[in-house]
PQR file of N, CA, C, O and H, with PARSE charges and radii, in Angstrom:
ATOM      1  N   MET A   1      -6.664 -16.816  14.675 -0.4000 1.5000
ATOM      2  CA  MET A   1      -7.534 -15.868  14.006 -0.0000 2.0000
ATOM      3  C   MET A   1      -6.852 -14.507  13.856  0.5500 1.7000
ATOM      4  O   MET A   1      -7.084 -13.802  12.873 -0.5500 1.4000
ATOM      5  N   ARG A   2      -6.027 -14.143  14.810 -0.4000 1.5000
ATOM      6  CA  ARG A   2      -5.351 -12.844  14.767 -0.0000 2.0000
ATOM      7  C   ARG A   2      -4.418 -12.737  13.562  0.5500 1.7000
ATOM      8  O   ARG A   2      -4.364 -11.692  12.914 -0.5500 1.4000
ATOM      9  H   ARG A   2      -5.838 -14.715  15.608  0.4000 1.0000
ATOM     10  N   ILE A   3      -3.690 -13.797  13.258 -0.4000 1.5000
ATOM     11  CA  ILE A   3      -2.744 -13.760  12.141 -0.0000 2.0000
ATOM     12  C   ILE A   3      -3.496 -13.606  10.825  0.5500 1.7000
ATOM     13  O   ILE A   3      -3.078 -12.842   9.955 -0.5500 1.4000
ATOM     14  H   ILE A   3      -3.734 -14.647  13.785  0.4000 1.0000
ATOM     15  N   LEU A   4      -4.588 -14.320  10.679 -0.4000 1.5000
ATOM     16  CA  LEU A   4      -5.397 -14.210   9.466 -0.0000 2.0000
ATOM     17  C   LEU A   4      -5.978 -12.803   9.322  0.5500 1.7000
ATOM     18  O   LEU A   4      -6.065 -12.271   8.216 -0.5500 1.4000
ATOM     19  H   LEU A   4      -4.928 -14.941  11.386  0.4000 1.0000
ATOM     20  N   GLU A   5      -6.369 -12.217  10.430 -0.4000 1.5000
ATOM     21  CA  GLU A   5      -6.900 -10.854  10.421 -0.0000 2.0000
ATOM     22  C   GLU A   5      -5.835  -9.858   9.945  0.5500 1.7000
ATOM     23  O   GLU A   5      -6.115  -9.003   9.105 -0.5500 1.4000
ATOM     24  H   GLU A   5      -6.298 -12.649  11.329  0.4000 1.0000
ATOM     25  N   TYR A   6      -4.624  -9.971  10.479 -0.4000 1.5000
ATOM     26  CA  TYR A   6      -3.536  -9.090  10.059 -0.0000 2.0000
ATOM     27  C   TYR A   6      -3.168  -9.319   8.598  0.5500 1.7000
ATOM     28  O   TYR A   6      -2.859  -8.373   7.874 -0.5500 1.4000
ATOM     29  H   TYR A   6      -4.397 -10.666  11.161  0.4000 1.0000
ATOM     30  N   PHE A   7      -3.200 -10.568   8.173 -0.4000 1.5000
ATOM     31  CA  PHE A   7      -2.914 -10.865   6.770 -0.0000 2.0000
ATOM     32  C   PHE A   7      -3.941 -10.201   5.857  0.5500 1.7000
ATOM     33  O   PHE A   7      -3.582  -9.649   4.817 -0.5500 1.4000
ATOM     34  H   PHE A   7      -3.451 -11.337   8.761  0.4000 1.0000
ATOM     35  N   ASN A   8      -5.206 -10.252   6.236 -0.4000 1.5000
ATOM     36  CA  ASN A   8      -6.249  -9.608   5.430 -0.0000 2.0000
ATOM     37  C   ASN A   8      -6.046  -8.104   5.366  0.5500 1.7000
ATOM     38  O   ASN A   8      -6.181  -7.506   4.298 -0.5500 1.4000
ATOM     39  H   ASN A   8      -5.498 -10.701   7.081  0.4000 1.0000
ATOM     40  N   TYR A   9      -5.720  -7.479   6.510 -0.4000 1.5000
ATOM     41  CA  TYR A   9      -5.452  -6.042   6.517 -0.0000 2.0000
ATOM     42  C   TYR A   9      -4.273  -5.709   5.608  0.5500 1.7000
ATOM     43  O   TYR A   9      -4.318  -4.745   4.844 -0.5500 1.4000
ATOM     44  H   TYR A   9      -5.611  -7.965   7.377  0.4000 1.0000
ATOM     45  N   PHE A  10      -3.221  -6.513   5.697 -0.4000 1.5000
ATOM     46  CA  PHE A  10      -2.039  -6.250   4.881 -0.0000 2.0000
ATOM     47  C   PHE A  10      -2.339  -6.449   3.400  0.5500 1.7000
ATOM     48  O   PHE A  10      -1.875  -5.668   2.570 -0.5500 1.4000
ATOM     49  H   PHE A  10      -3.184  -7.297   6.317  0.4000 1.0000
ATOM     50  N   ALA A  11      -3.102  -7.474   3.059 -0.4000 1.5000
ATOM     51  CA  ALA A  11      -3.440  -7.723   1.656 -0.0000 2.0000
ATOM     52  C   ALA A  11      -4.253  -6.568   1.080  0.5500 1.7000
ATOM     53  O   ALA A  11      -4.021  -6.148  -0.053 -0.5500 1.4000
ATOM     54  H   ALA A  11      -3.479  -8.108   3.734  0.4000 1.0000
ATOM     55  N   ILE A  12      -5.192  -6.060   1.846 -0.4000 1.5000
ATOM     56  CA  ILE A  12      -5.998  -4.929   1.384 -0.0000 2.0000
ATOM     57  C   ILE A  12      -5.128  -3.687   1.241  0.5500 1.7000
ATOM     58  O   ILE A  12      -5.248  -2.943   0.267 -0.5500 1.4000
ATOM     59  H   ILE A  12      -5.381  -6.401   2.767  0.4000 1.0000
ATOM     60  N   PHE A  13      -4.255  -3.470   2.214 -0.4000 1.5000
ATOM     61  CA  PHE A  13      -3.353  -2.323   2.162 -0.0000 2.0000
ATOM     62  C   PHE A  13      -2.433  -2.411   0.942  0.5500 1.7000
ATOM     63  O   PHE A  13      -2.254  -1.426   0.226 -0.5500 1.4000
ATOM     64  H   PHE A  13      -4.157  -4.074   3.005  0.4000 1.0000
ATOM     65  N   PHE A  14      -1.853  -3.587   0.707 -0.4000 1.5000
ATOM     66  CA  PHE A  14      -0.948  -3.807  -0.411 -0.0000 2.0000
ATOM     67  C   PHE A  14      -1.665  -3.560  -1.733  0.5500 1.7000
ATOM     68  O   PHE A  14      -1.135  -2.876  -2.609 -0.5500 1.4000
ATOM     69  H   PHE A  14      -1.999  -4.387   1.289  0.4000 1.0000
ATOM     70  N   LEU A  15      -2.860  -4.110  -1.882 -0.4000 1.5000
ATOM     71  CA  LEU A  15      -3.631  -3.936  -3.110 -0.0000 2.0000
ATOM     72  C   LEU A  15      -4.004  -2.469  -3.318  0.5500 1.7000
ATOM     73  O   LEU A  15      -3.929  -1.959  -4.436 -0.5500 1.4000
ATOM     74  H   LEU A  15      -3.290  -4.666  -1.171  0.4000 1.0000
ATOM     75  N   HIS A  16      -4.399  -1.803  -2.257 -0.4000 1.5000
ATOM     76  CA  HIS A  16      -4.755  -0.385  -2.356 -0.0000 2.0000
ATOM     77  C   HIS A  16      -3.565   0.447  -2.829  0.5500 1.7000
ATOM     78  O   HIS A  16      -3.700   1.264  -3.739 -0.5500 1.4000
ATOM     79  H   HIS A  16      -4.460  -2.218  -1.349  0.4000 1.0000
ATOM     80  N   GLU A  17      -2.409   0.241  -2.217 -0.4000 1.5000
ATOM     81  CA  GLU A  17      -1.225   1.016  -2.599 -0.0000 2.0000
ATOM     82  C   GLU A  17      -0.813   0.727  -4.038  0.5500 1.7000
ATOM     83  O   GLU A  17      -0.409   1.636  -4.762 -0.5500 1.4000
ATOM     84  H   GLU A  17      -2.300  -0.423  -1.478  0.4000 1.0000
ATOM     85  N   PHE A  18      -0.912  -0.519  -4.451 -0.4000 1.5000
ATOM     86  CA  PHE A  18      -0.576  -0.896  -5.817 -0.0000 2.0000
ATOM     87  C   PHE A  18      -1.512  -0.208  -6.812  0.5500 1.7000
ATOM     88  O   PHE A  18      -1.061   0.320  -7.829 -0.5500 1.4000
ATOM     89  H   PHE A  18      -1.241  -1.258  -3.863  0.4000 1.0000
ATOM     90  N   LEU A  19      -2.801  -0.215  -6.520 -0.4000 1.5000
ATOM     91  CA  LEU A  19      -3.763   0.419  -7.417 -0.0000 2.0000
ATOM     92  C   LEU A  19      -3.588   1.934  -7.471  0.5500 1.7000
ATOM     93  O   LEU A  19      -3.782   2.543  -8.523 -0.5500 1.4000
ATOM     94  H   LEU A  19      -3.167  -0.644  -5.694  0.4000 1.0000
ATOM     95  N   VAL A  20      -3.226   2.538  -6.352 -0.4000 1.5000
ATOM     96  CA  VAL A  20      -2.977   3.983  -6.344 -0.0000 2.0000
ATOM     97  C   VAL A  20      -1.821   4.327  -7.272  0.5500 1.7000
ATOM     98  O   VAL A  20      -1.900   5.291  -8.033 -0.5500 1.4000
ATOM     99  H   VAL A  20      -3.069   2.043  -5.498  0.4000 1.0000
ATOM    100  N   VAL A  21      -0.758   3.552  -7.212 -0.4000 1.5000
ATOM    101  CA  VAL A  21       0.396   3.810  -8.083 -0.0000 2.0000
ATOM    102  C   VAL A  21       0.016   3.629  -9.550  0.5500 1.7000
ATOM    103  O   VAL A  21       0.390   4.448 -10.390 -0.5500 1.4000
ATOM    104  H   VAL A  21      -0.694   2.770  -6.593  0.4000 1.0000
ATOM    105  N   ILE A  22      -0.713   2.579  -9.863 -0.4000 1.5000
ATOM    106  CA  ILE A  22      -1.115   2.328 -11.252 -0.0000 2.0000
ATOM    107  C   ILE A  22      -2.027   3.440 -11.760  0.5500 1.7000
ATOM    108  O   ILE A  22      -1.827   3.954 -12.861 -0.5500 1.4000
ATOM    109  H   ILE A  22      -1.016   1.914  -9.181  0.4000 1.0000
ATOM    110  N   LEU A  23      -3.022   3.812 -10.969 -0.4000 1.5000
ATOM    111  CA  LEU A  23      -3.943   4.865 -11.402 -0.0000 2.0000
ATOM    112  C   LEU A  23      -3.240   6.211 -11.532  0.5500 1.7000
ATOM    113  O   LEU A  23      -3.526   6.977 -12.452 -0.5500 1.4000
ATOM    114  H   LEU A  23      -3.185   3.396 -10.075  0.4000 1.0000
ATOM    115  N   PHE A  24      -2.331   6.497 -10.622 -0.4000 1.5000
ATOM    116  CA  PHE A  24      -1.561   7.734 -10.707 -0.0000 2.0000
ATOM    117  C   PHE A  24      -0.742   7.762 -11.998  0.5500 1.7000
ATOM    118  O   PHE A  24      -0.610   8.808 -12.632 -0.5500 1.4000
ATOM    119  H   PHE A  24      -2.099   5.875  -9.874  0.4000 1.0000
ATOM    120  N   PHE A  25      -0.200   6.618 -12.380 -0.4000 1.5000
ATOM    121  CA  PHE A  25       0.566   6.532 -13.625 -0.0000 2.0000
ATOM    122  C   PHE A  25      -0.336   6.788 -14.832  0.5500 1.7000
ATOM    123  O   PHE A  25       0.052   7.505 -15.754 -0.5500 1.4000
ATOM    124  H   PHE A  25      -0.307   5.767 -11.864  0.4000 1.0000
ATOM    125  N   PHE A  26      -1.533   6.207 -14.829 -0.4000 1.5000
ATOM    126  CA  PHE A  26      -2.458   6.408 -15.946 -0.0000 2.0000
ATOM    127  C   PHE A  26      -2.847   7.875 -16.101  0.5500 1.7000
ATOM    128  O   PHE A  26      -2.946   8.379 -17.220 -0.5500 1.4000
ATOM    129  H   PHE A  26      -1.848   5.624 -14.080  0.4000 1.0000
ATOM    130  N   VAL A  27      -3.062   8.548 -14.997 -0.4000 1.5000
ATOM    131  CA  VAL A  27      -3.497   9.941 -15.048 -0.0000 2.0000
ATOM    132  C   VAL A  27      -2.377  10.858 -15.515  0.5500 1.7000
ATOM    133  O   VAL A  27      -2.624  11.796 -16.273 -0.5500 1.4000
ATOM    134  H   VAL A  27      -2.981   8.138 -14.088  0.4000 1.0000
ATOM    135  N   ASN A  28      -1.158  10.602 -15.076 -0.4000 1.5000
ATOM    136  CA  ASN A  28      -0.062  11.533 -15.337 -0.0000 2.0000
ATOM    137  C   ASN A  28       0.791  11.218 -16.558  0.5500 1.7000
ATOM    138  O   ASN A  28       1.742  11.950 -16.832 -0.5500 1.4000
ATOM    139  H   ASN A  28      -0.958   9.840 -14.460  0.4000 1.0000
ATOM    140  N   ASN A  29       0.496  10.183 -17.283 -0.4000 1.5000
ATOM    141  CA  ASN A  29       1.308   9.825 -18.453 -0.0000 2.0000
ATOM    142  C   ASN A  29       0.421   9.583 -19.660  0.5500 1.7000
ATOM    143  O   ASN A  29      -0.747   9.213 -19.540 -0.5500 1.4000
ATOM    144  H   ASN A  29      -0.276   9.588 -17.061  0.4000 1.0000
ATOM    145  N   ASP A  30       1.003   9.799 -20.813 -0.4000 1.5000
ATOM    146  CA  ASP A  30       0.253   9.503 -22.021 -0.0000 2.0000
ATOM    147  C   ASP A  30       0.235   7.999 -22.248  0.5500 1.7000
ATOM    148  O   ASP A  30       1.127   7.279 -21.799 -0.5500 1.4000
ATOM    149  H   ASP A  30       1.952  10.099 -20.911  0.4000 1.0000
ATOM    150  N   SER A  31      -0.773   7.545 -22.935 -0.4000 1.5000
ATOM    151  CA  SER A  31      -0.941   6.106 -23.124 -0.0000 2.0000
ATOM    152  C   SER A  31       0.006   5.536 -24.171  0.5500 1.7000
ATOM    153  O   SER A  31       0.092   4.317 -24.323 -0.5500 1.4000
ATOM    154  H   SER A  31      -1.498   8.130 -23.299  0.4000 1.0000
ATOM    155  N   LYS A  32       0.717   6.391 -24.895 -0.4000 1.5000
ATOM    156  CA  LYS A  32       1.615   5.924 -25.952 -0.0000 2.0000
ATOM    157  C   LYS A  32       2.757   5.069 -25.388  0.5500 1.7000
ATOM    158  O   LYS A  32       3.080   4.020 -25.946 -0.5500 1.4000
ATOM    159  H   LYS A  32       0.647   7.381 -24.772  0.4000 1.0000
ATOM    160  N   ASN A  33       3.353   5.508 -24.306 -0.4000 1.5000
ATOM    161  CA  ASN A  33       4.478   4.788 -23.714 -0.0000 2.0000
ATOM    162  C   ASN A  33       4.082   4.009 -22.462  0.5500 1.7000
ATOM    163  O   ASN A  33       4.924   3.666 -21.634 -0.5500 1.4000
ATOM    164  H   ASN A  33       3.090   6.360 -23.854  0.4000 1.0000
ATOM    165  N   LEU A  34       2.823   3.747 -22.346 -0.4000 1.5000
ATOM    166  CA  LEU A  34       2.306   3.158 -21.115 -0.0000 2.0000
ATOM    167  C   LEU A  34       2.944   1.816 -20.787  0.5500 1.7000
ATOM    168  O   LEU A  34       3.454   1.625 -19.683 -0.5500 1.4000
ATOM    169  H   LEU A  34       2.139   4.026 -23.020  0.4000 1.0000
ATOM    170  N   LEU A  35       2.920   0.899 -21.722 -0.4000 1.5000
ATOM    171  CA  LEU A  35       3.424  -0.442 -21.429 -0.0000 2.0000
ATOM    172  C   LEU A  35       4.939  -0.478 -21.278  0.5500 1.7000
ATOM    173  O   LEU A  35       5.472  -1.348 -20.591 -0.5500 1.4000
ATOM    174  H   LEU A  35       2.506   1.054 -22.619  0.4000 1.0000
ATOM    175  N   GLN A  36       5.626   0.447 -21.906 -0.4000 1.5000
ATOM    176  CA  GLN A  36       7.083   0.472 -21.787 -0.0000 2.0000
ATOM    177  C   GLN A  36       7.530   1.015 -20.436  0.5500 1.7000
ATOM    178  O   GLN A  36       8.499   0.515 -19.863 -0.5500 1.4000
ATOM    179  H   GLN A  36       5.193   1.155 -22.464  0.4000 1.0000
ATOM    180  N   ASN A  37       6.848   2.019 -19.922 -0.4000 1.5000
ATOM    181  CA  ASN A  37       7.276   2.679 -18.690 -0.0000 2.0000
ATOM    182  C   ASN A  37       6.642   2.122 -17.425  0.5500 1.7000
ATOM    183  O   ASN A  37       7.120   2.390 -16.322 -0.5500 1.4000
ATOM    184  H   ASN A  37       6.062   2.425 -20.388  0.4000 1.0000
ATOM    185  N   LEU A  38       5.590   1.361 -17.569 -0.4000 1.5000
ATOM    186  CA  LEU A  38       4.866   0.889 -16.388 -0.0000 2.0000
ATOM    187  C   LEU A  38       5.727   0.074 -15.425  0.5500 1.7000
ATOM    188  O   LEU A  38       5.629   0.301 -14.219 -0.5500 1.4000
ATOM    189  H   LEU A  38       5.202   1.143 -18.465  0.4000 1.0000
ATOM    190  N   PRO A  39       6.565  -0.864 -15.882 -0.5600 1.5000
ATOM    191  CA  PRO A  39       7.398  -1.603 -14.914  0.2800 2.0000
ATOM    192  C   PRO A  39       8.337  -0.707 -14.110  0.5500 1.7000
ATOM    193  O   PRO A  39       8.544  -0.939 -12.919 -0.5500 1.4000
ATOM    194  N   ASP A  40       8.903   0.311 -14.749 -0.4000 1.5000
ATOM    195  CA  ASP A  40       9.788   1.233 -14.028 -0.0000 2.0000
ATOM    196  C   ASP A  40       9.031   2.029 -12.981  0.5500 1.7000
ATOM    197  O   ASP A  40       9.519   2.241 -11.872 -0.5500 1.4000
ATOM    198  H   ASP A  40       8.735   0.500 -15.717  0.4000 1.0000
ATOM    199  N   VAL A  41       7.847   2.461 -13.340 -0.4000 1.5000
ATOM    200  CA  VAL A  41       7.037   3.238 -12.398 -0.0000 2.0000
ATOM    201  C   VAL A  41       6.616   2.372 -11.221  0.5500 1.7000
ATOM    202  O   VAL A  41       6.663   2.814 -10.073 -0.5500 1.4000
ATOM    203  H   VAL A  41       7.450   2.289 -14.242  0.4000 1.0000
ATOM    204  N   ILE A  42       6.211   1.156 -11.497 -0.4000 1.5000
ATOM    205  CA  ILE A  42       5.804   0.257 -10.409 -0.0000 2.0000
ATOM    206  C   ILE A  42       6.972   0.025  -9.469  0.5500 1.7000
ATOM    207  O   ILE A  42       6.804   0.053  -8.250 -0.5500 1.4000
ATOM    208  H   ILE A  42       6.173   0.796 -12.430  0.4000 1.0000
ATOM    209  N   TYR A  43       8.150  -0.202 -10.023 -0.4000 1.5000
ATOM    210  CA  TYR A  43       9.307  -0.452  -9.163 -0.0000 2.0000
ATOM    211  C   TYR A  43       9.670   0.781  -8.348  0.5500 1.7000
ATOM    212  O   TYR A  43       9.844   0.694  -7.133 -0.5500 1.4000
ATOM    213  H   TYR A  43       8.286  -0.224 -11.013  0.4000 1.0000
ATOM    214  N   SER A  44       9.784   1.921  -9.006 -0.4000 1.5000
ATOM    215  CA  SER A  44      10.262   3.108  -8.292 -0.0000 2.0000
ATOM    216  C   SER A  44       9.217   3.672  -7.346  0.5500 1.7000
ATOM    217  O   SER A  44       9.543   4.010  -6.207 -0.5500 1.4000
ATOM    218  H   SER A  44       9.642   1.992  -9.993  0.4000 1.0000
ATOM    219  N   ASP A  45       7.979   3.783  -7.784 -0.4000 1.5000
ATOM    220  CA  ASP A  45       6.956   4.415  -6.956 -0.0000 2.0000
ATOM    221  C   ASP A  45       6.343   3.474  -5.942  0.5500 1.7000
ATOM    222  O   ASP A  45       5.909   3.909  -4.875 -0.5500 1.4000
ATOM    223  H   ASP A  45       7.714   3.509  -8.708  0.4000 1.0000
ATOM    224  N   PHE A  46       6.300   2.205  -6.254 -0.4000 1.5000
ATOM    225  CA  PHE A  46       5.611   1.282  -5.355 -0.0000 2.0000
ATOM    226  C   PHE A  46       6.572   0.546  -4.440  0.5500 1.7000
ATOM    227  O   PHE A  46       6.476   0.664  -3.219 -0.5500 1.4000
ATOM    228  H   PHE A  46       6.652   1.851  -7.121  0.4000 1.0000
ATOM    229  N   PHE A  47       7.490  -0.204  -5.007 -0.4000 1.5000
ATOM    230  CA  PHE A  47       8.330  -1.063  -4.180 -0.0000 2.0000
ATOM    231  C   PHE A  47       9.351  -0.290  -3.355  0.5500 1.7000
ATOM    232  O   PHE A  47       9.649  -0.686  -2.228 -0.5500 1.4000
ATOM    233  H   PHE A  47       7.568  -0.299  -6.000  0.4000 1.0000
ATOM    234  N   LEU A  48       9.889   0.791  -3.883 -0.4000 1.5000
ATOM    235  CA  LEU A  48      10.869   1.549  -3.106 -0.0000 2.0000
ATOM    236  C   LEU A  48      10.220   2.318  -1.959  0.5500 1.7000
ATOM    237  O   LEU A  48      10.847   2.521  -0.919 -0.5500 1.4000
ATOM    238  H   LEU A  48       9.647   1.113  -4.798  0.4000 1.0000
ATOM    239  N   ASN A  49       8.982   2.744  -2.136 -0.4000 1.5000
ATOM    240  CA  ASN A  49       8.280   3.479  -1.087 -0.0000 2.0000
ATOM    241  C   ASN A  49       7.451   2.573  -0.191  0.5500 1.7000
ATOM    242  O   ASN A  49       6.893   3.031   0.806 -0.5500 1.4000
ATOM    243  H   ASN A  49       8.473   2.579  -2.981  0.4000 1.0000
ATOM    244  N   LEU A  50       7.366   1.304  -0.532 -0.4000 1.5000
ATOM    245  CA  LEU A  50       6.504   0.401   0.228 -0.0000 2.0000
ATOM    246  C   LEU A  50       6.973   0.226   1.663  0.5500 1.7000
ATOM    247  O   LEU A  50       6.145   0.123   2.568 -0.5500 1.4000
ATOM    248  H   LEU A  50       7.820   0.933  -1.342  0.4000 1.0000
ATOM    249  N   SER A  51       8.268   0.192   1.892 -0.4000 1.5000
ATOM    250  CA  SER A  51       8.752  -0.021   3.260 -0.0000 2.0000
ATOM    251  C   SER A  51       8.334   1.121   4.177  0.5500 1.7000
ATOM    252  O   SER A  51       7.975   0.884   5.331 -0.5500 1.4000
ATOM    253  H   SER A  51       8.941   0.276   1.157  0.4000 1.0000
ATOM    254  N   SER A  52       8.373   2.349   3.686 -0.4000 1.5000
ATOM    255  CA  SER A  52       7.928   3.466   4.529 -0.0000 2.0000
ATOM    256  C   SER A  52       6.421   3.425   4.722  0.5500 1.7000
ATOM    257  O   SER A  52       5.928   3.776   5.794 -0.5500 1.4000
ATOM    258  H   SER A  52       8.665   2.542   2.749  0.4000 1.0000
ATOM    259  N   ARG A  53       5.689   3.006   3.713 -0.4000 1.5000
ATOM    260  CA  ARG A  53       4.236   2.893   3.849 -0.0000 2.0000
ATOM    261  C   ARG A  53       3.862   1.788   4.826  0.5500 1.7000
ATOM    262  O   ARG A  53       2.913   1.933   5.597 -0.5500 1.4000
ATOM    263  H   ARG A  53       6.090   2.721   2.842  0.4000 1.0000
ATOM    264  N   ILE A  54       4.602   0.689   4.798 -0.4000 1.5000
ATOM    265  CA  ILE A  54       4.330  -0.399   5.739 -0.0000 2.0000
ATOM    266  C   ILE A  54       4.637   0.046   7.157  0.5500 1.7000
ATOM    267  O   ILE A  54       3.913  -0.312   8.086 -0.5500 1.4000
ATOM    268  H   ILE A  54       5.373   0.572   4.172  0.4000 1.0000
ATOM    269  N   ALA A  55       5.695   0.818   7.338 -0.4000 1.5000
ATOM    270  CA  ALA A  55       6.024   1.316   8.678 -0.0000 2.0000
ATOM    271  C   ALA A  55       4.908   2.206   9.209  0.5500 1.7000
ATOM    272  O   ALA A  55       4.546   2.110  10.382 -0.5500 1.4000
ATOM    273  H   ALA A  55       6.283   1.109   6.583  0.4000 1.0000
ATOM    274  N   ILE A  56       4.366   3.061   8.368 -0.4000 1.5000
ATOM    275  CA  ILE A  56       3.251   3.913   8.785 -0.0000 2.0000
ATOM    276  C   ILE A  56       2.031   3.063   9.096  0.5500 1.7000
ATOM    277  O   ILE A  56       1.341   3.310  10.084 -0.5500 1.4000
ATOM    278  H   ILE A  56       4.660   3.139   7.416  0.4000 1.0000
ATOM    279  N   TRP A  57       1.757   2.064   8.265 -0.4000 1.5000
ATOM    280  CA  TRP A  57       0.621   1.169   8.486 -0.0000 2.0000
ATOM    281  C   TRP A  57       0.792   0.402   9.790  0.5500 1.7000
ATOM    282  O   TRP A  57      -0.175   0.217  10.529 -0.5500 1.4000
ATOM    283  H   TRP A  57       2.318   1.863   7.462  0.4000 1.0000
ATOM    284  N   ASP A  58       2.008  -0.045  10.081 -0.4000 1.5000
ATOM    285  CA  ASP A  58       2.281  -0.776  11.311 -0.0000 2.0000
ATOM    286  C   ASP A  58       2.044   0.112  12.530  0.5500 1.7000
ATOM    287  O   ASP A  58       1.476  -0.338  13.524 -0.5500 1.4000
ATOM    288  H   ASP A  58       2.794   0.105   9.481  0.4000 1.0000
ATOM    289  N   LYS A  59       2.475   1.360  12.457 -0.4000 1.5000
ATOM    290  CA  LYS A  59       2.223   2.310  13.555 -0.0000 2.0000
ATOM    291  C   LYS A  59       0.728   2.507  13.756  0.5500 1.7000
ATOM    292  O   LYS A  59       0.246   2.535  14.888 -0.5500 1.4000
ATOM    293  H   LYS A  59       2.937   1.725  11.649  0.4000 1.0000
ATOM    294  N   PHE A  60      -0.002   2.643  12.656 -0.4000 1.5000
ATOM    295  CA  PHE A  60      -1.445   2.830  12.748 -0.0000 2.0000
ATOM    296  C   PHE A  60      -2.118   1.617  13.378  0.5500 1.7000
ATOM    297  O   PHE A  60      -2.996   1.760  14.228 -0.5500 1.4000
ATOM    298  H   PHE A  60       0.389   2.621  11.736  0.4000 1.0000
ATOM    299  N   MET A  61      -1.701   0.418  12.958 -0.4000 1.5000
ATOM    300  CA  MET A  61      -2.314  -0.796  13.507 -0.0000 2.0000
ATOM    301  C   MET A  61      -2.004  -0.942  14.990  0.5500 1.7000
ATOM    302  O   MET A  61      -2.880  -1.338  15.758 -0.5500 1.4000
ATOM    303  H   MET A  61      -0.987   0.302  12.267  0.4000 1.0000
ATOM    304  N   SER A  62      -0.790  -0.635  15.409 -0.4000 1.5000
ATOM    305  CA  SER A  62      -0.460  -0.743  16.833 -0.0000 2.0000
ATOM    306  C   SER A  62      -1.224   0.305  17.631  0.5500 1.7000
ATOM    307  O   SER A  62      -1.644   0.039  18.758 -0.5500 1.4000
ATOM    308  H   SER A  62      -0.079  -0.314  14.784  0.4000 1.0000
ATOM    309  N   LEU A  63      -1.408   1.485  17.065 -0.4000 1.5000
ATOM    310  CA  LEU A  63      -2.189   2.512  17.740 -0.0000 2.0000
ATOM    311  C   LEU A  63      -3.644   2.087  17.872  0.5500 1.7000
ATOM    312  O   LEU A  63      -4.256   2.287  18.921 -0.5500 1.4000
ATOM    313  H   LEU A  63      -1.067   1.701  16.150  0.4000 1.0000
ATOM    314  N   SER A  64      -4.202   1.501  16.815 -0.4000 1.5000
ATOM    315  CA  SER A  64      -5.598   1.059  16.885 -0.0000 2.0000
ATOM    316  C   SER A  64      -5.764  -0.081  17.878  0.5500 1.7000
ATOM    317  O   SER A  64      -6.788  -0.164  18.556 -0.5500 1.4000
ATOM    318  H   SER A  64      -3.705   1.338  15.963  0.4000 1.0000
ATOM    319  N   GLU A  65      -4.769  -0.965  17.976 -0.4000 1.5000
ATOM    320  CA  GLU A  65      -4.827  -2.034  18.975 -0.0000 2.0000
ATOM    321  C   GLU A  65      -4.791  -1.457  20.385  0.5500 1.7000
ATOM    322  O   GLU A  65      -5.510  -1.927  21.267 -0.5500 1.4000
ATOM    323  H   GLU A  65      -3.937  -0.898  17.425  0.4000 1.0000
ATOM    324  N   ASN A  66      -3.956  -0.438  20.604 -0.4000 1.5000
ATOM    325  CA  ASN A  66      -3.891   0.205  21.918 -0.0000 2.0000
ATOM    326  C   ASN A  66      -5.204   0.892  22.252  0.5500 1.7000
ATOM    327  O   ASN A  66      -5.670   0.833  23.390 -0.5500 1.4000
ATOM    328  H   ASN A  66      -3.372  -0.056  19.888  0.4000 1.0000
ATOM    329  N   LEU A  67      -5.798   1.541  21.265 -0.4000 1.5000
ATOM    330  CA  LEU A  67      -7.076   2.209  21.508 -0.0000 2.0000
ATOM    331  C   LEU A  67      -8.177   1.200  21.801  0.5500 1.7000
ATOM    332  O   LEU A  67      -9.026   1.438  22.661 -0.5500 1.4000
ATOM    333  H   LEU A  67      -5.420   1.589  20.341  0.4000 1.0000
ATOM    334  N   LYS A  68      -8.168   0.075  21.093 -0.4000 1.5000
ATOM    335  CA  LYS A  68      -9.157  -0.972  21.365 -0.0000 2.0000
ATOM    336  C   LYS A  68      -9.017  -1.480  22.786  0.5500 1.7000
ATOM    337  O   LYS A  68     -10.008  -1.658  23.494 -0.5500 1.4000
ATOM    338  H   LYS A  68      -7.479  -0.118  20.395  0.4000 1.0000
ATOM    339  N   GLY A  69      -7.772  -1.715  23.200 -0.4000 1.5000
ATOM    340  CA  GLY A  69      -7.529  -2.212  24.557 -0.0000 2.0000
ATOM    341  C   GLY A  69      -7.949  -1.219  25.616  0.5500 1.7000
ATOM    342  O   GLY A  69      -8.446  -1.617  26.670 -0.5500 1.4000
ATOM    343  H   GLY A  69      -6.967  -1.570  22.625  0.4000 1.0000
ATOM    344  N   ASN A  70      -7.760   0.064  25.362 -0.4000 1.5000
ATOM    345  CA  ASN A  70      -8.141   1.083  26.339 -0.0000 2.0000
ATOM    346  C   ASN A  70      -9.645   1.285  26.403  0.5500 1.7000
ATOM    347  O   ASN A  70     -10.186   1.600  27.463 -0.5500 1.4000
ATOM    348  H   ASN A  70      -7.356   0.387  24.507  0.4000 1.0000
ATOM    349  N   LEU A  71     -10.323   1.105  25.277 -0.4000 1.5000
ATOM    350  CA  LEU A  71     -11.771   1.305  25.264 -0.0000 2.0000
ATOM    351  C   LEU A  71     -12.522   0.122  25.846  0.5500 1.7000
ATOM    352  O   LEU A  71     -13.624   0.281  26.370 -0.5500 1.4000
ATOM    353  H   LEU A  71      -9.884   0.849  24.416  0.4000 1.0000
ATOM    354  N   LEU A  72     -11.936  -1.057  25.759 -0.4000 1.5000
ATOM    355  CA  LEU A  72     -12.608  -2.246  26.292 -0.0000 2.0000
ATOM    356  C   LEU A  72     -12.299  -2.352  27.723  0.5500 1.7000
ATOM    357  O   LEU A  72     -12.758  -3.282  28.387 -0.5500 1.4000
ATOM    358  H   LEU A  72     -11.040  -1.185  25.333  0.4000 1.0000
TER
END
């Protein structure tokens, strides 16, 4: 059950970060070049920064696990 729980957290985190990048692109760019530039933006803003975001998420999850253990 623990692995499935972590997978769900990661899937939600991944989807959230992906949507943030897409929405940020929509807000900051004109729609004329949207389809041409979107793959570059997804690669540079999402995939290159994902490893640092996952590291932060991993730290947060380990901290929350420690807090759960201390409170119980």
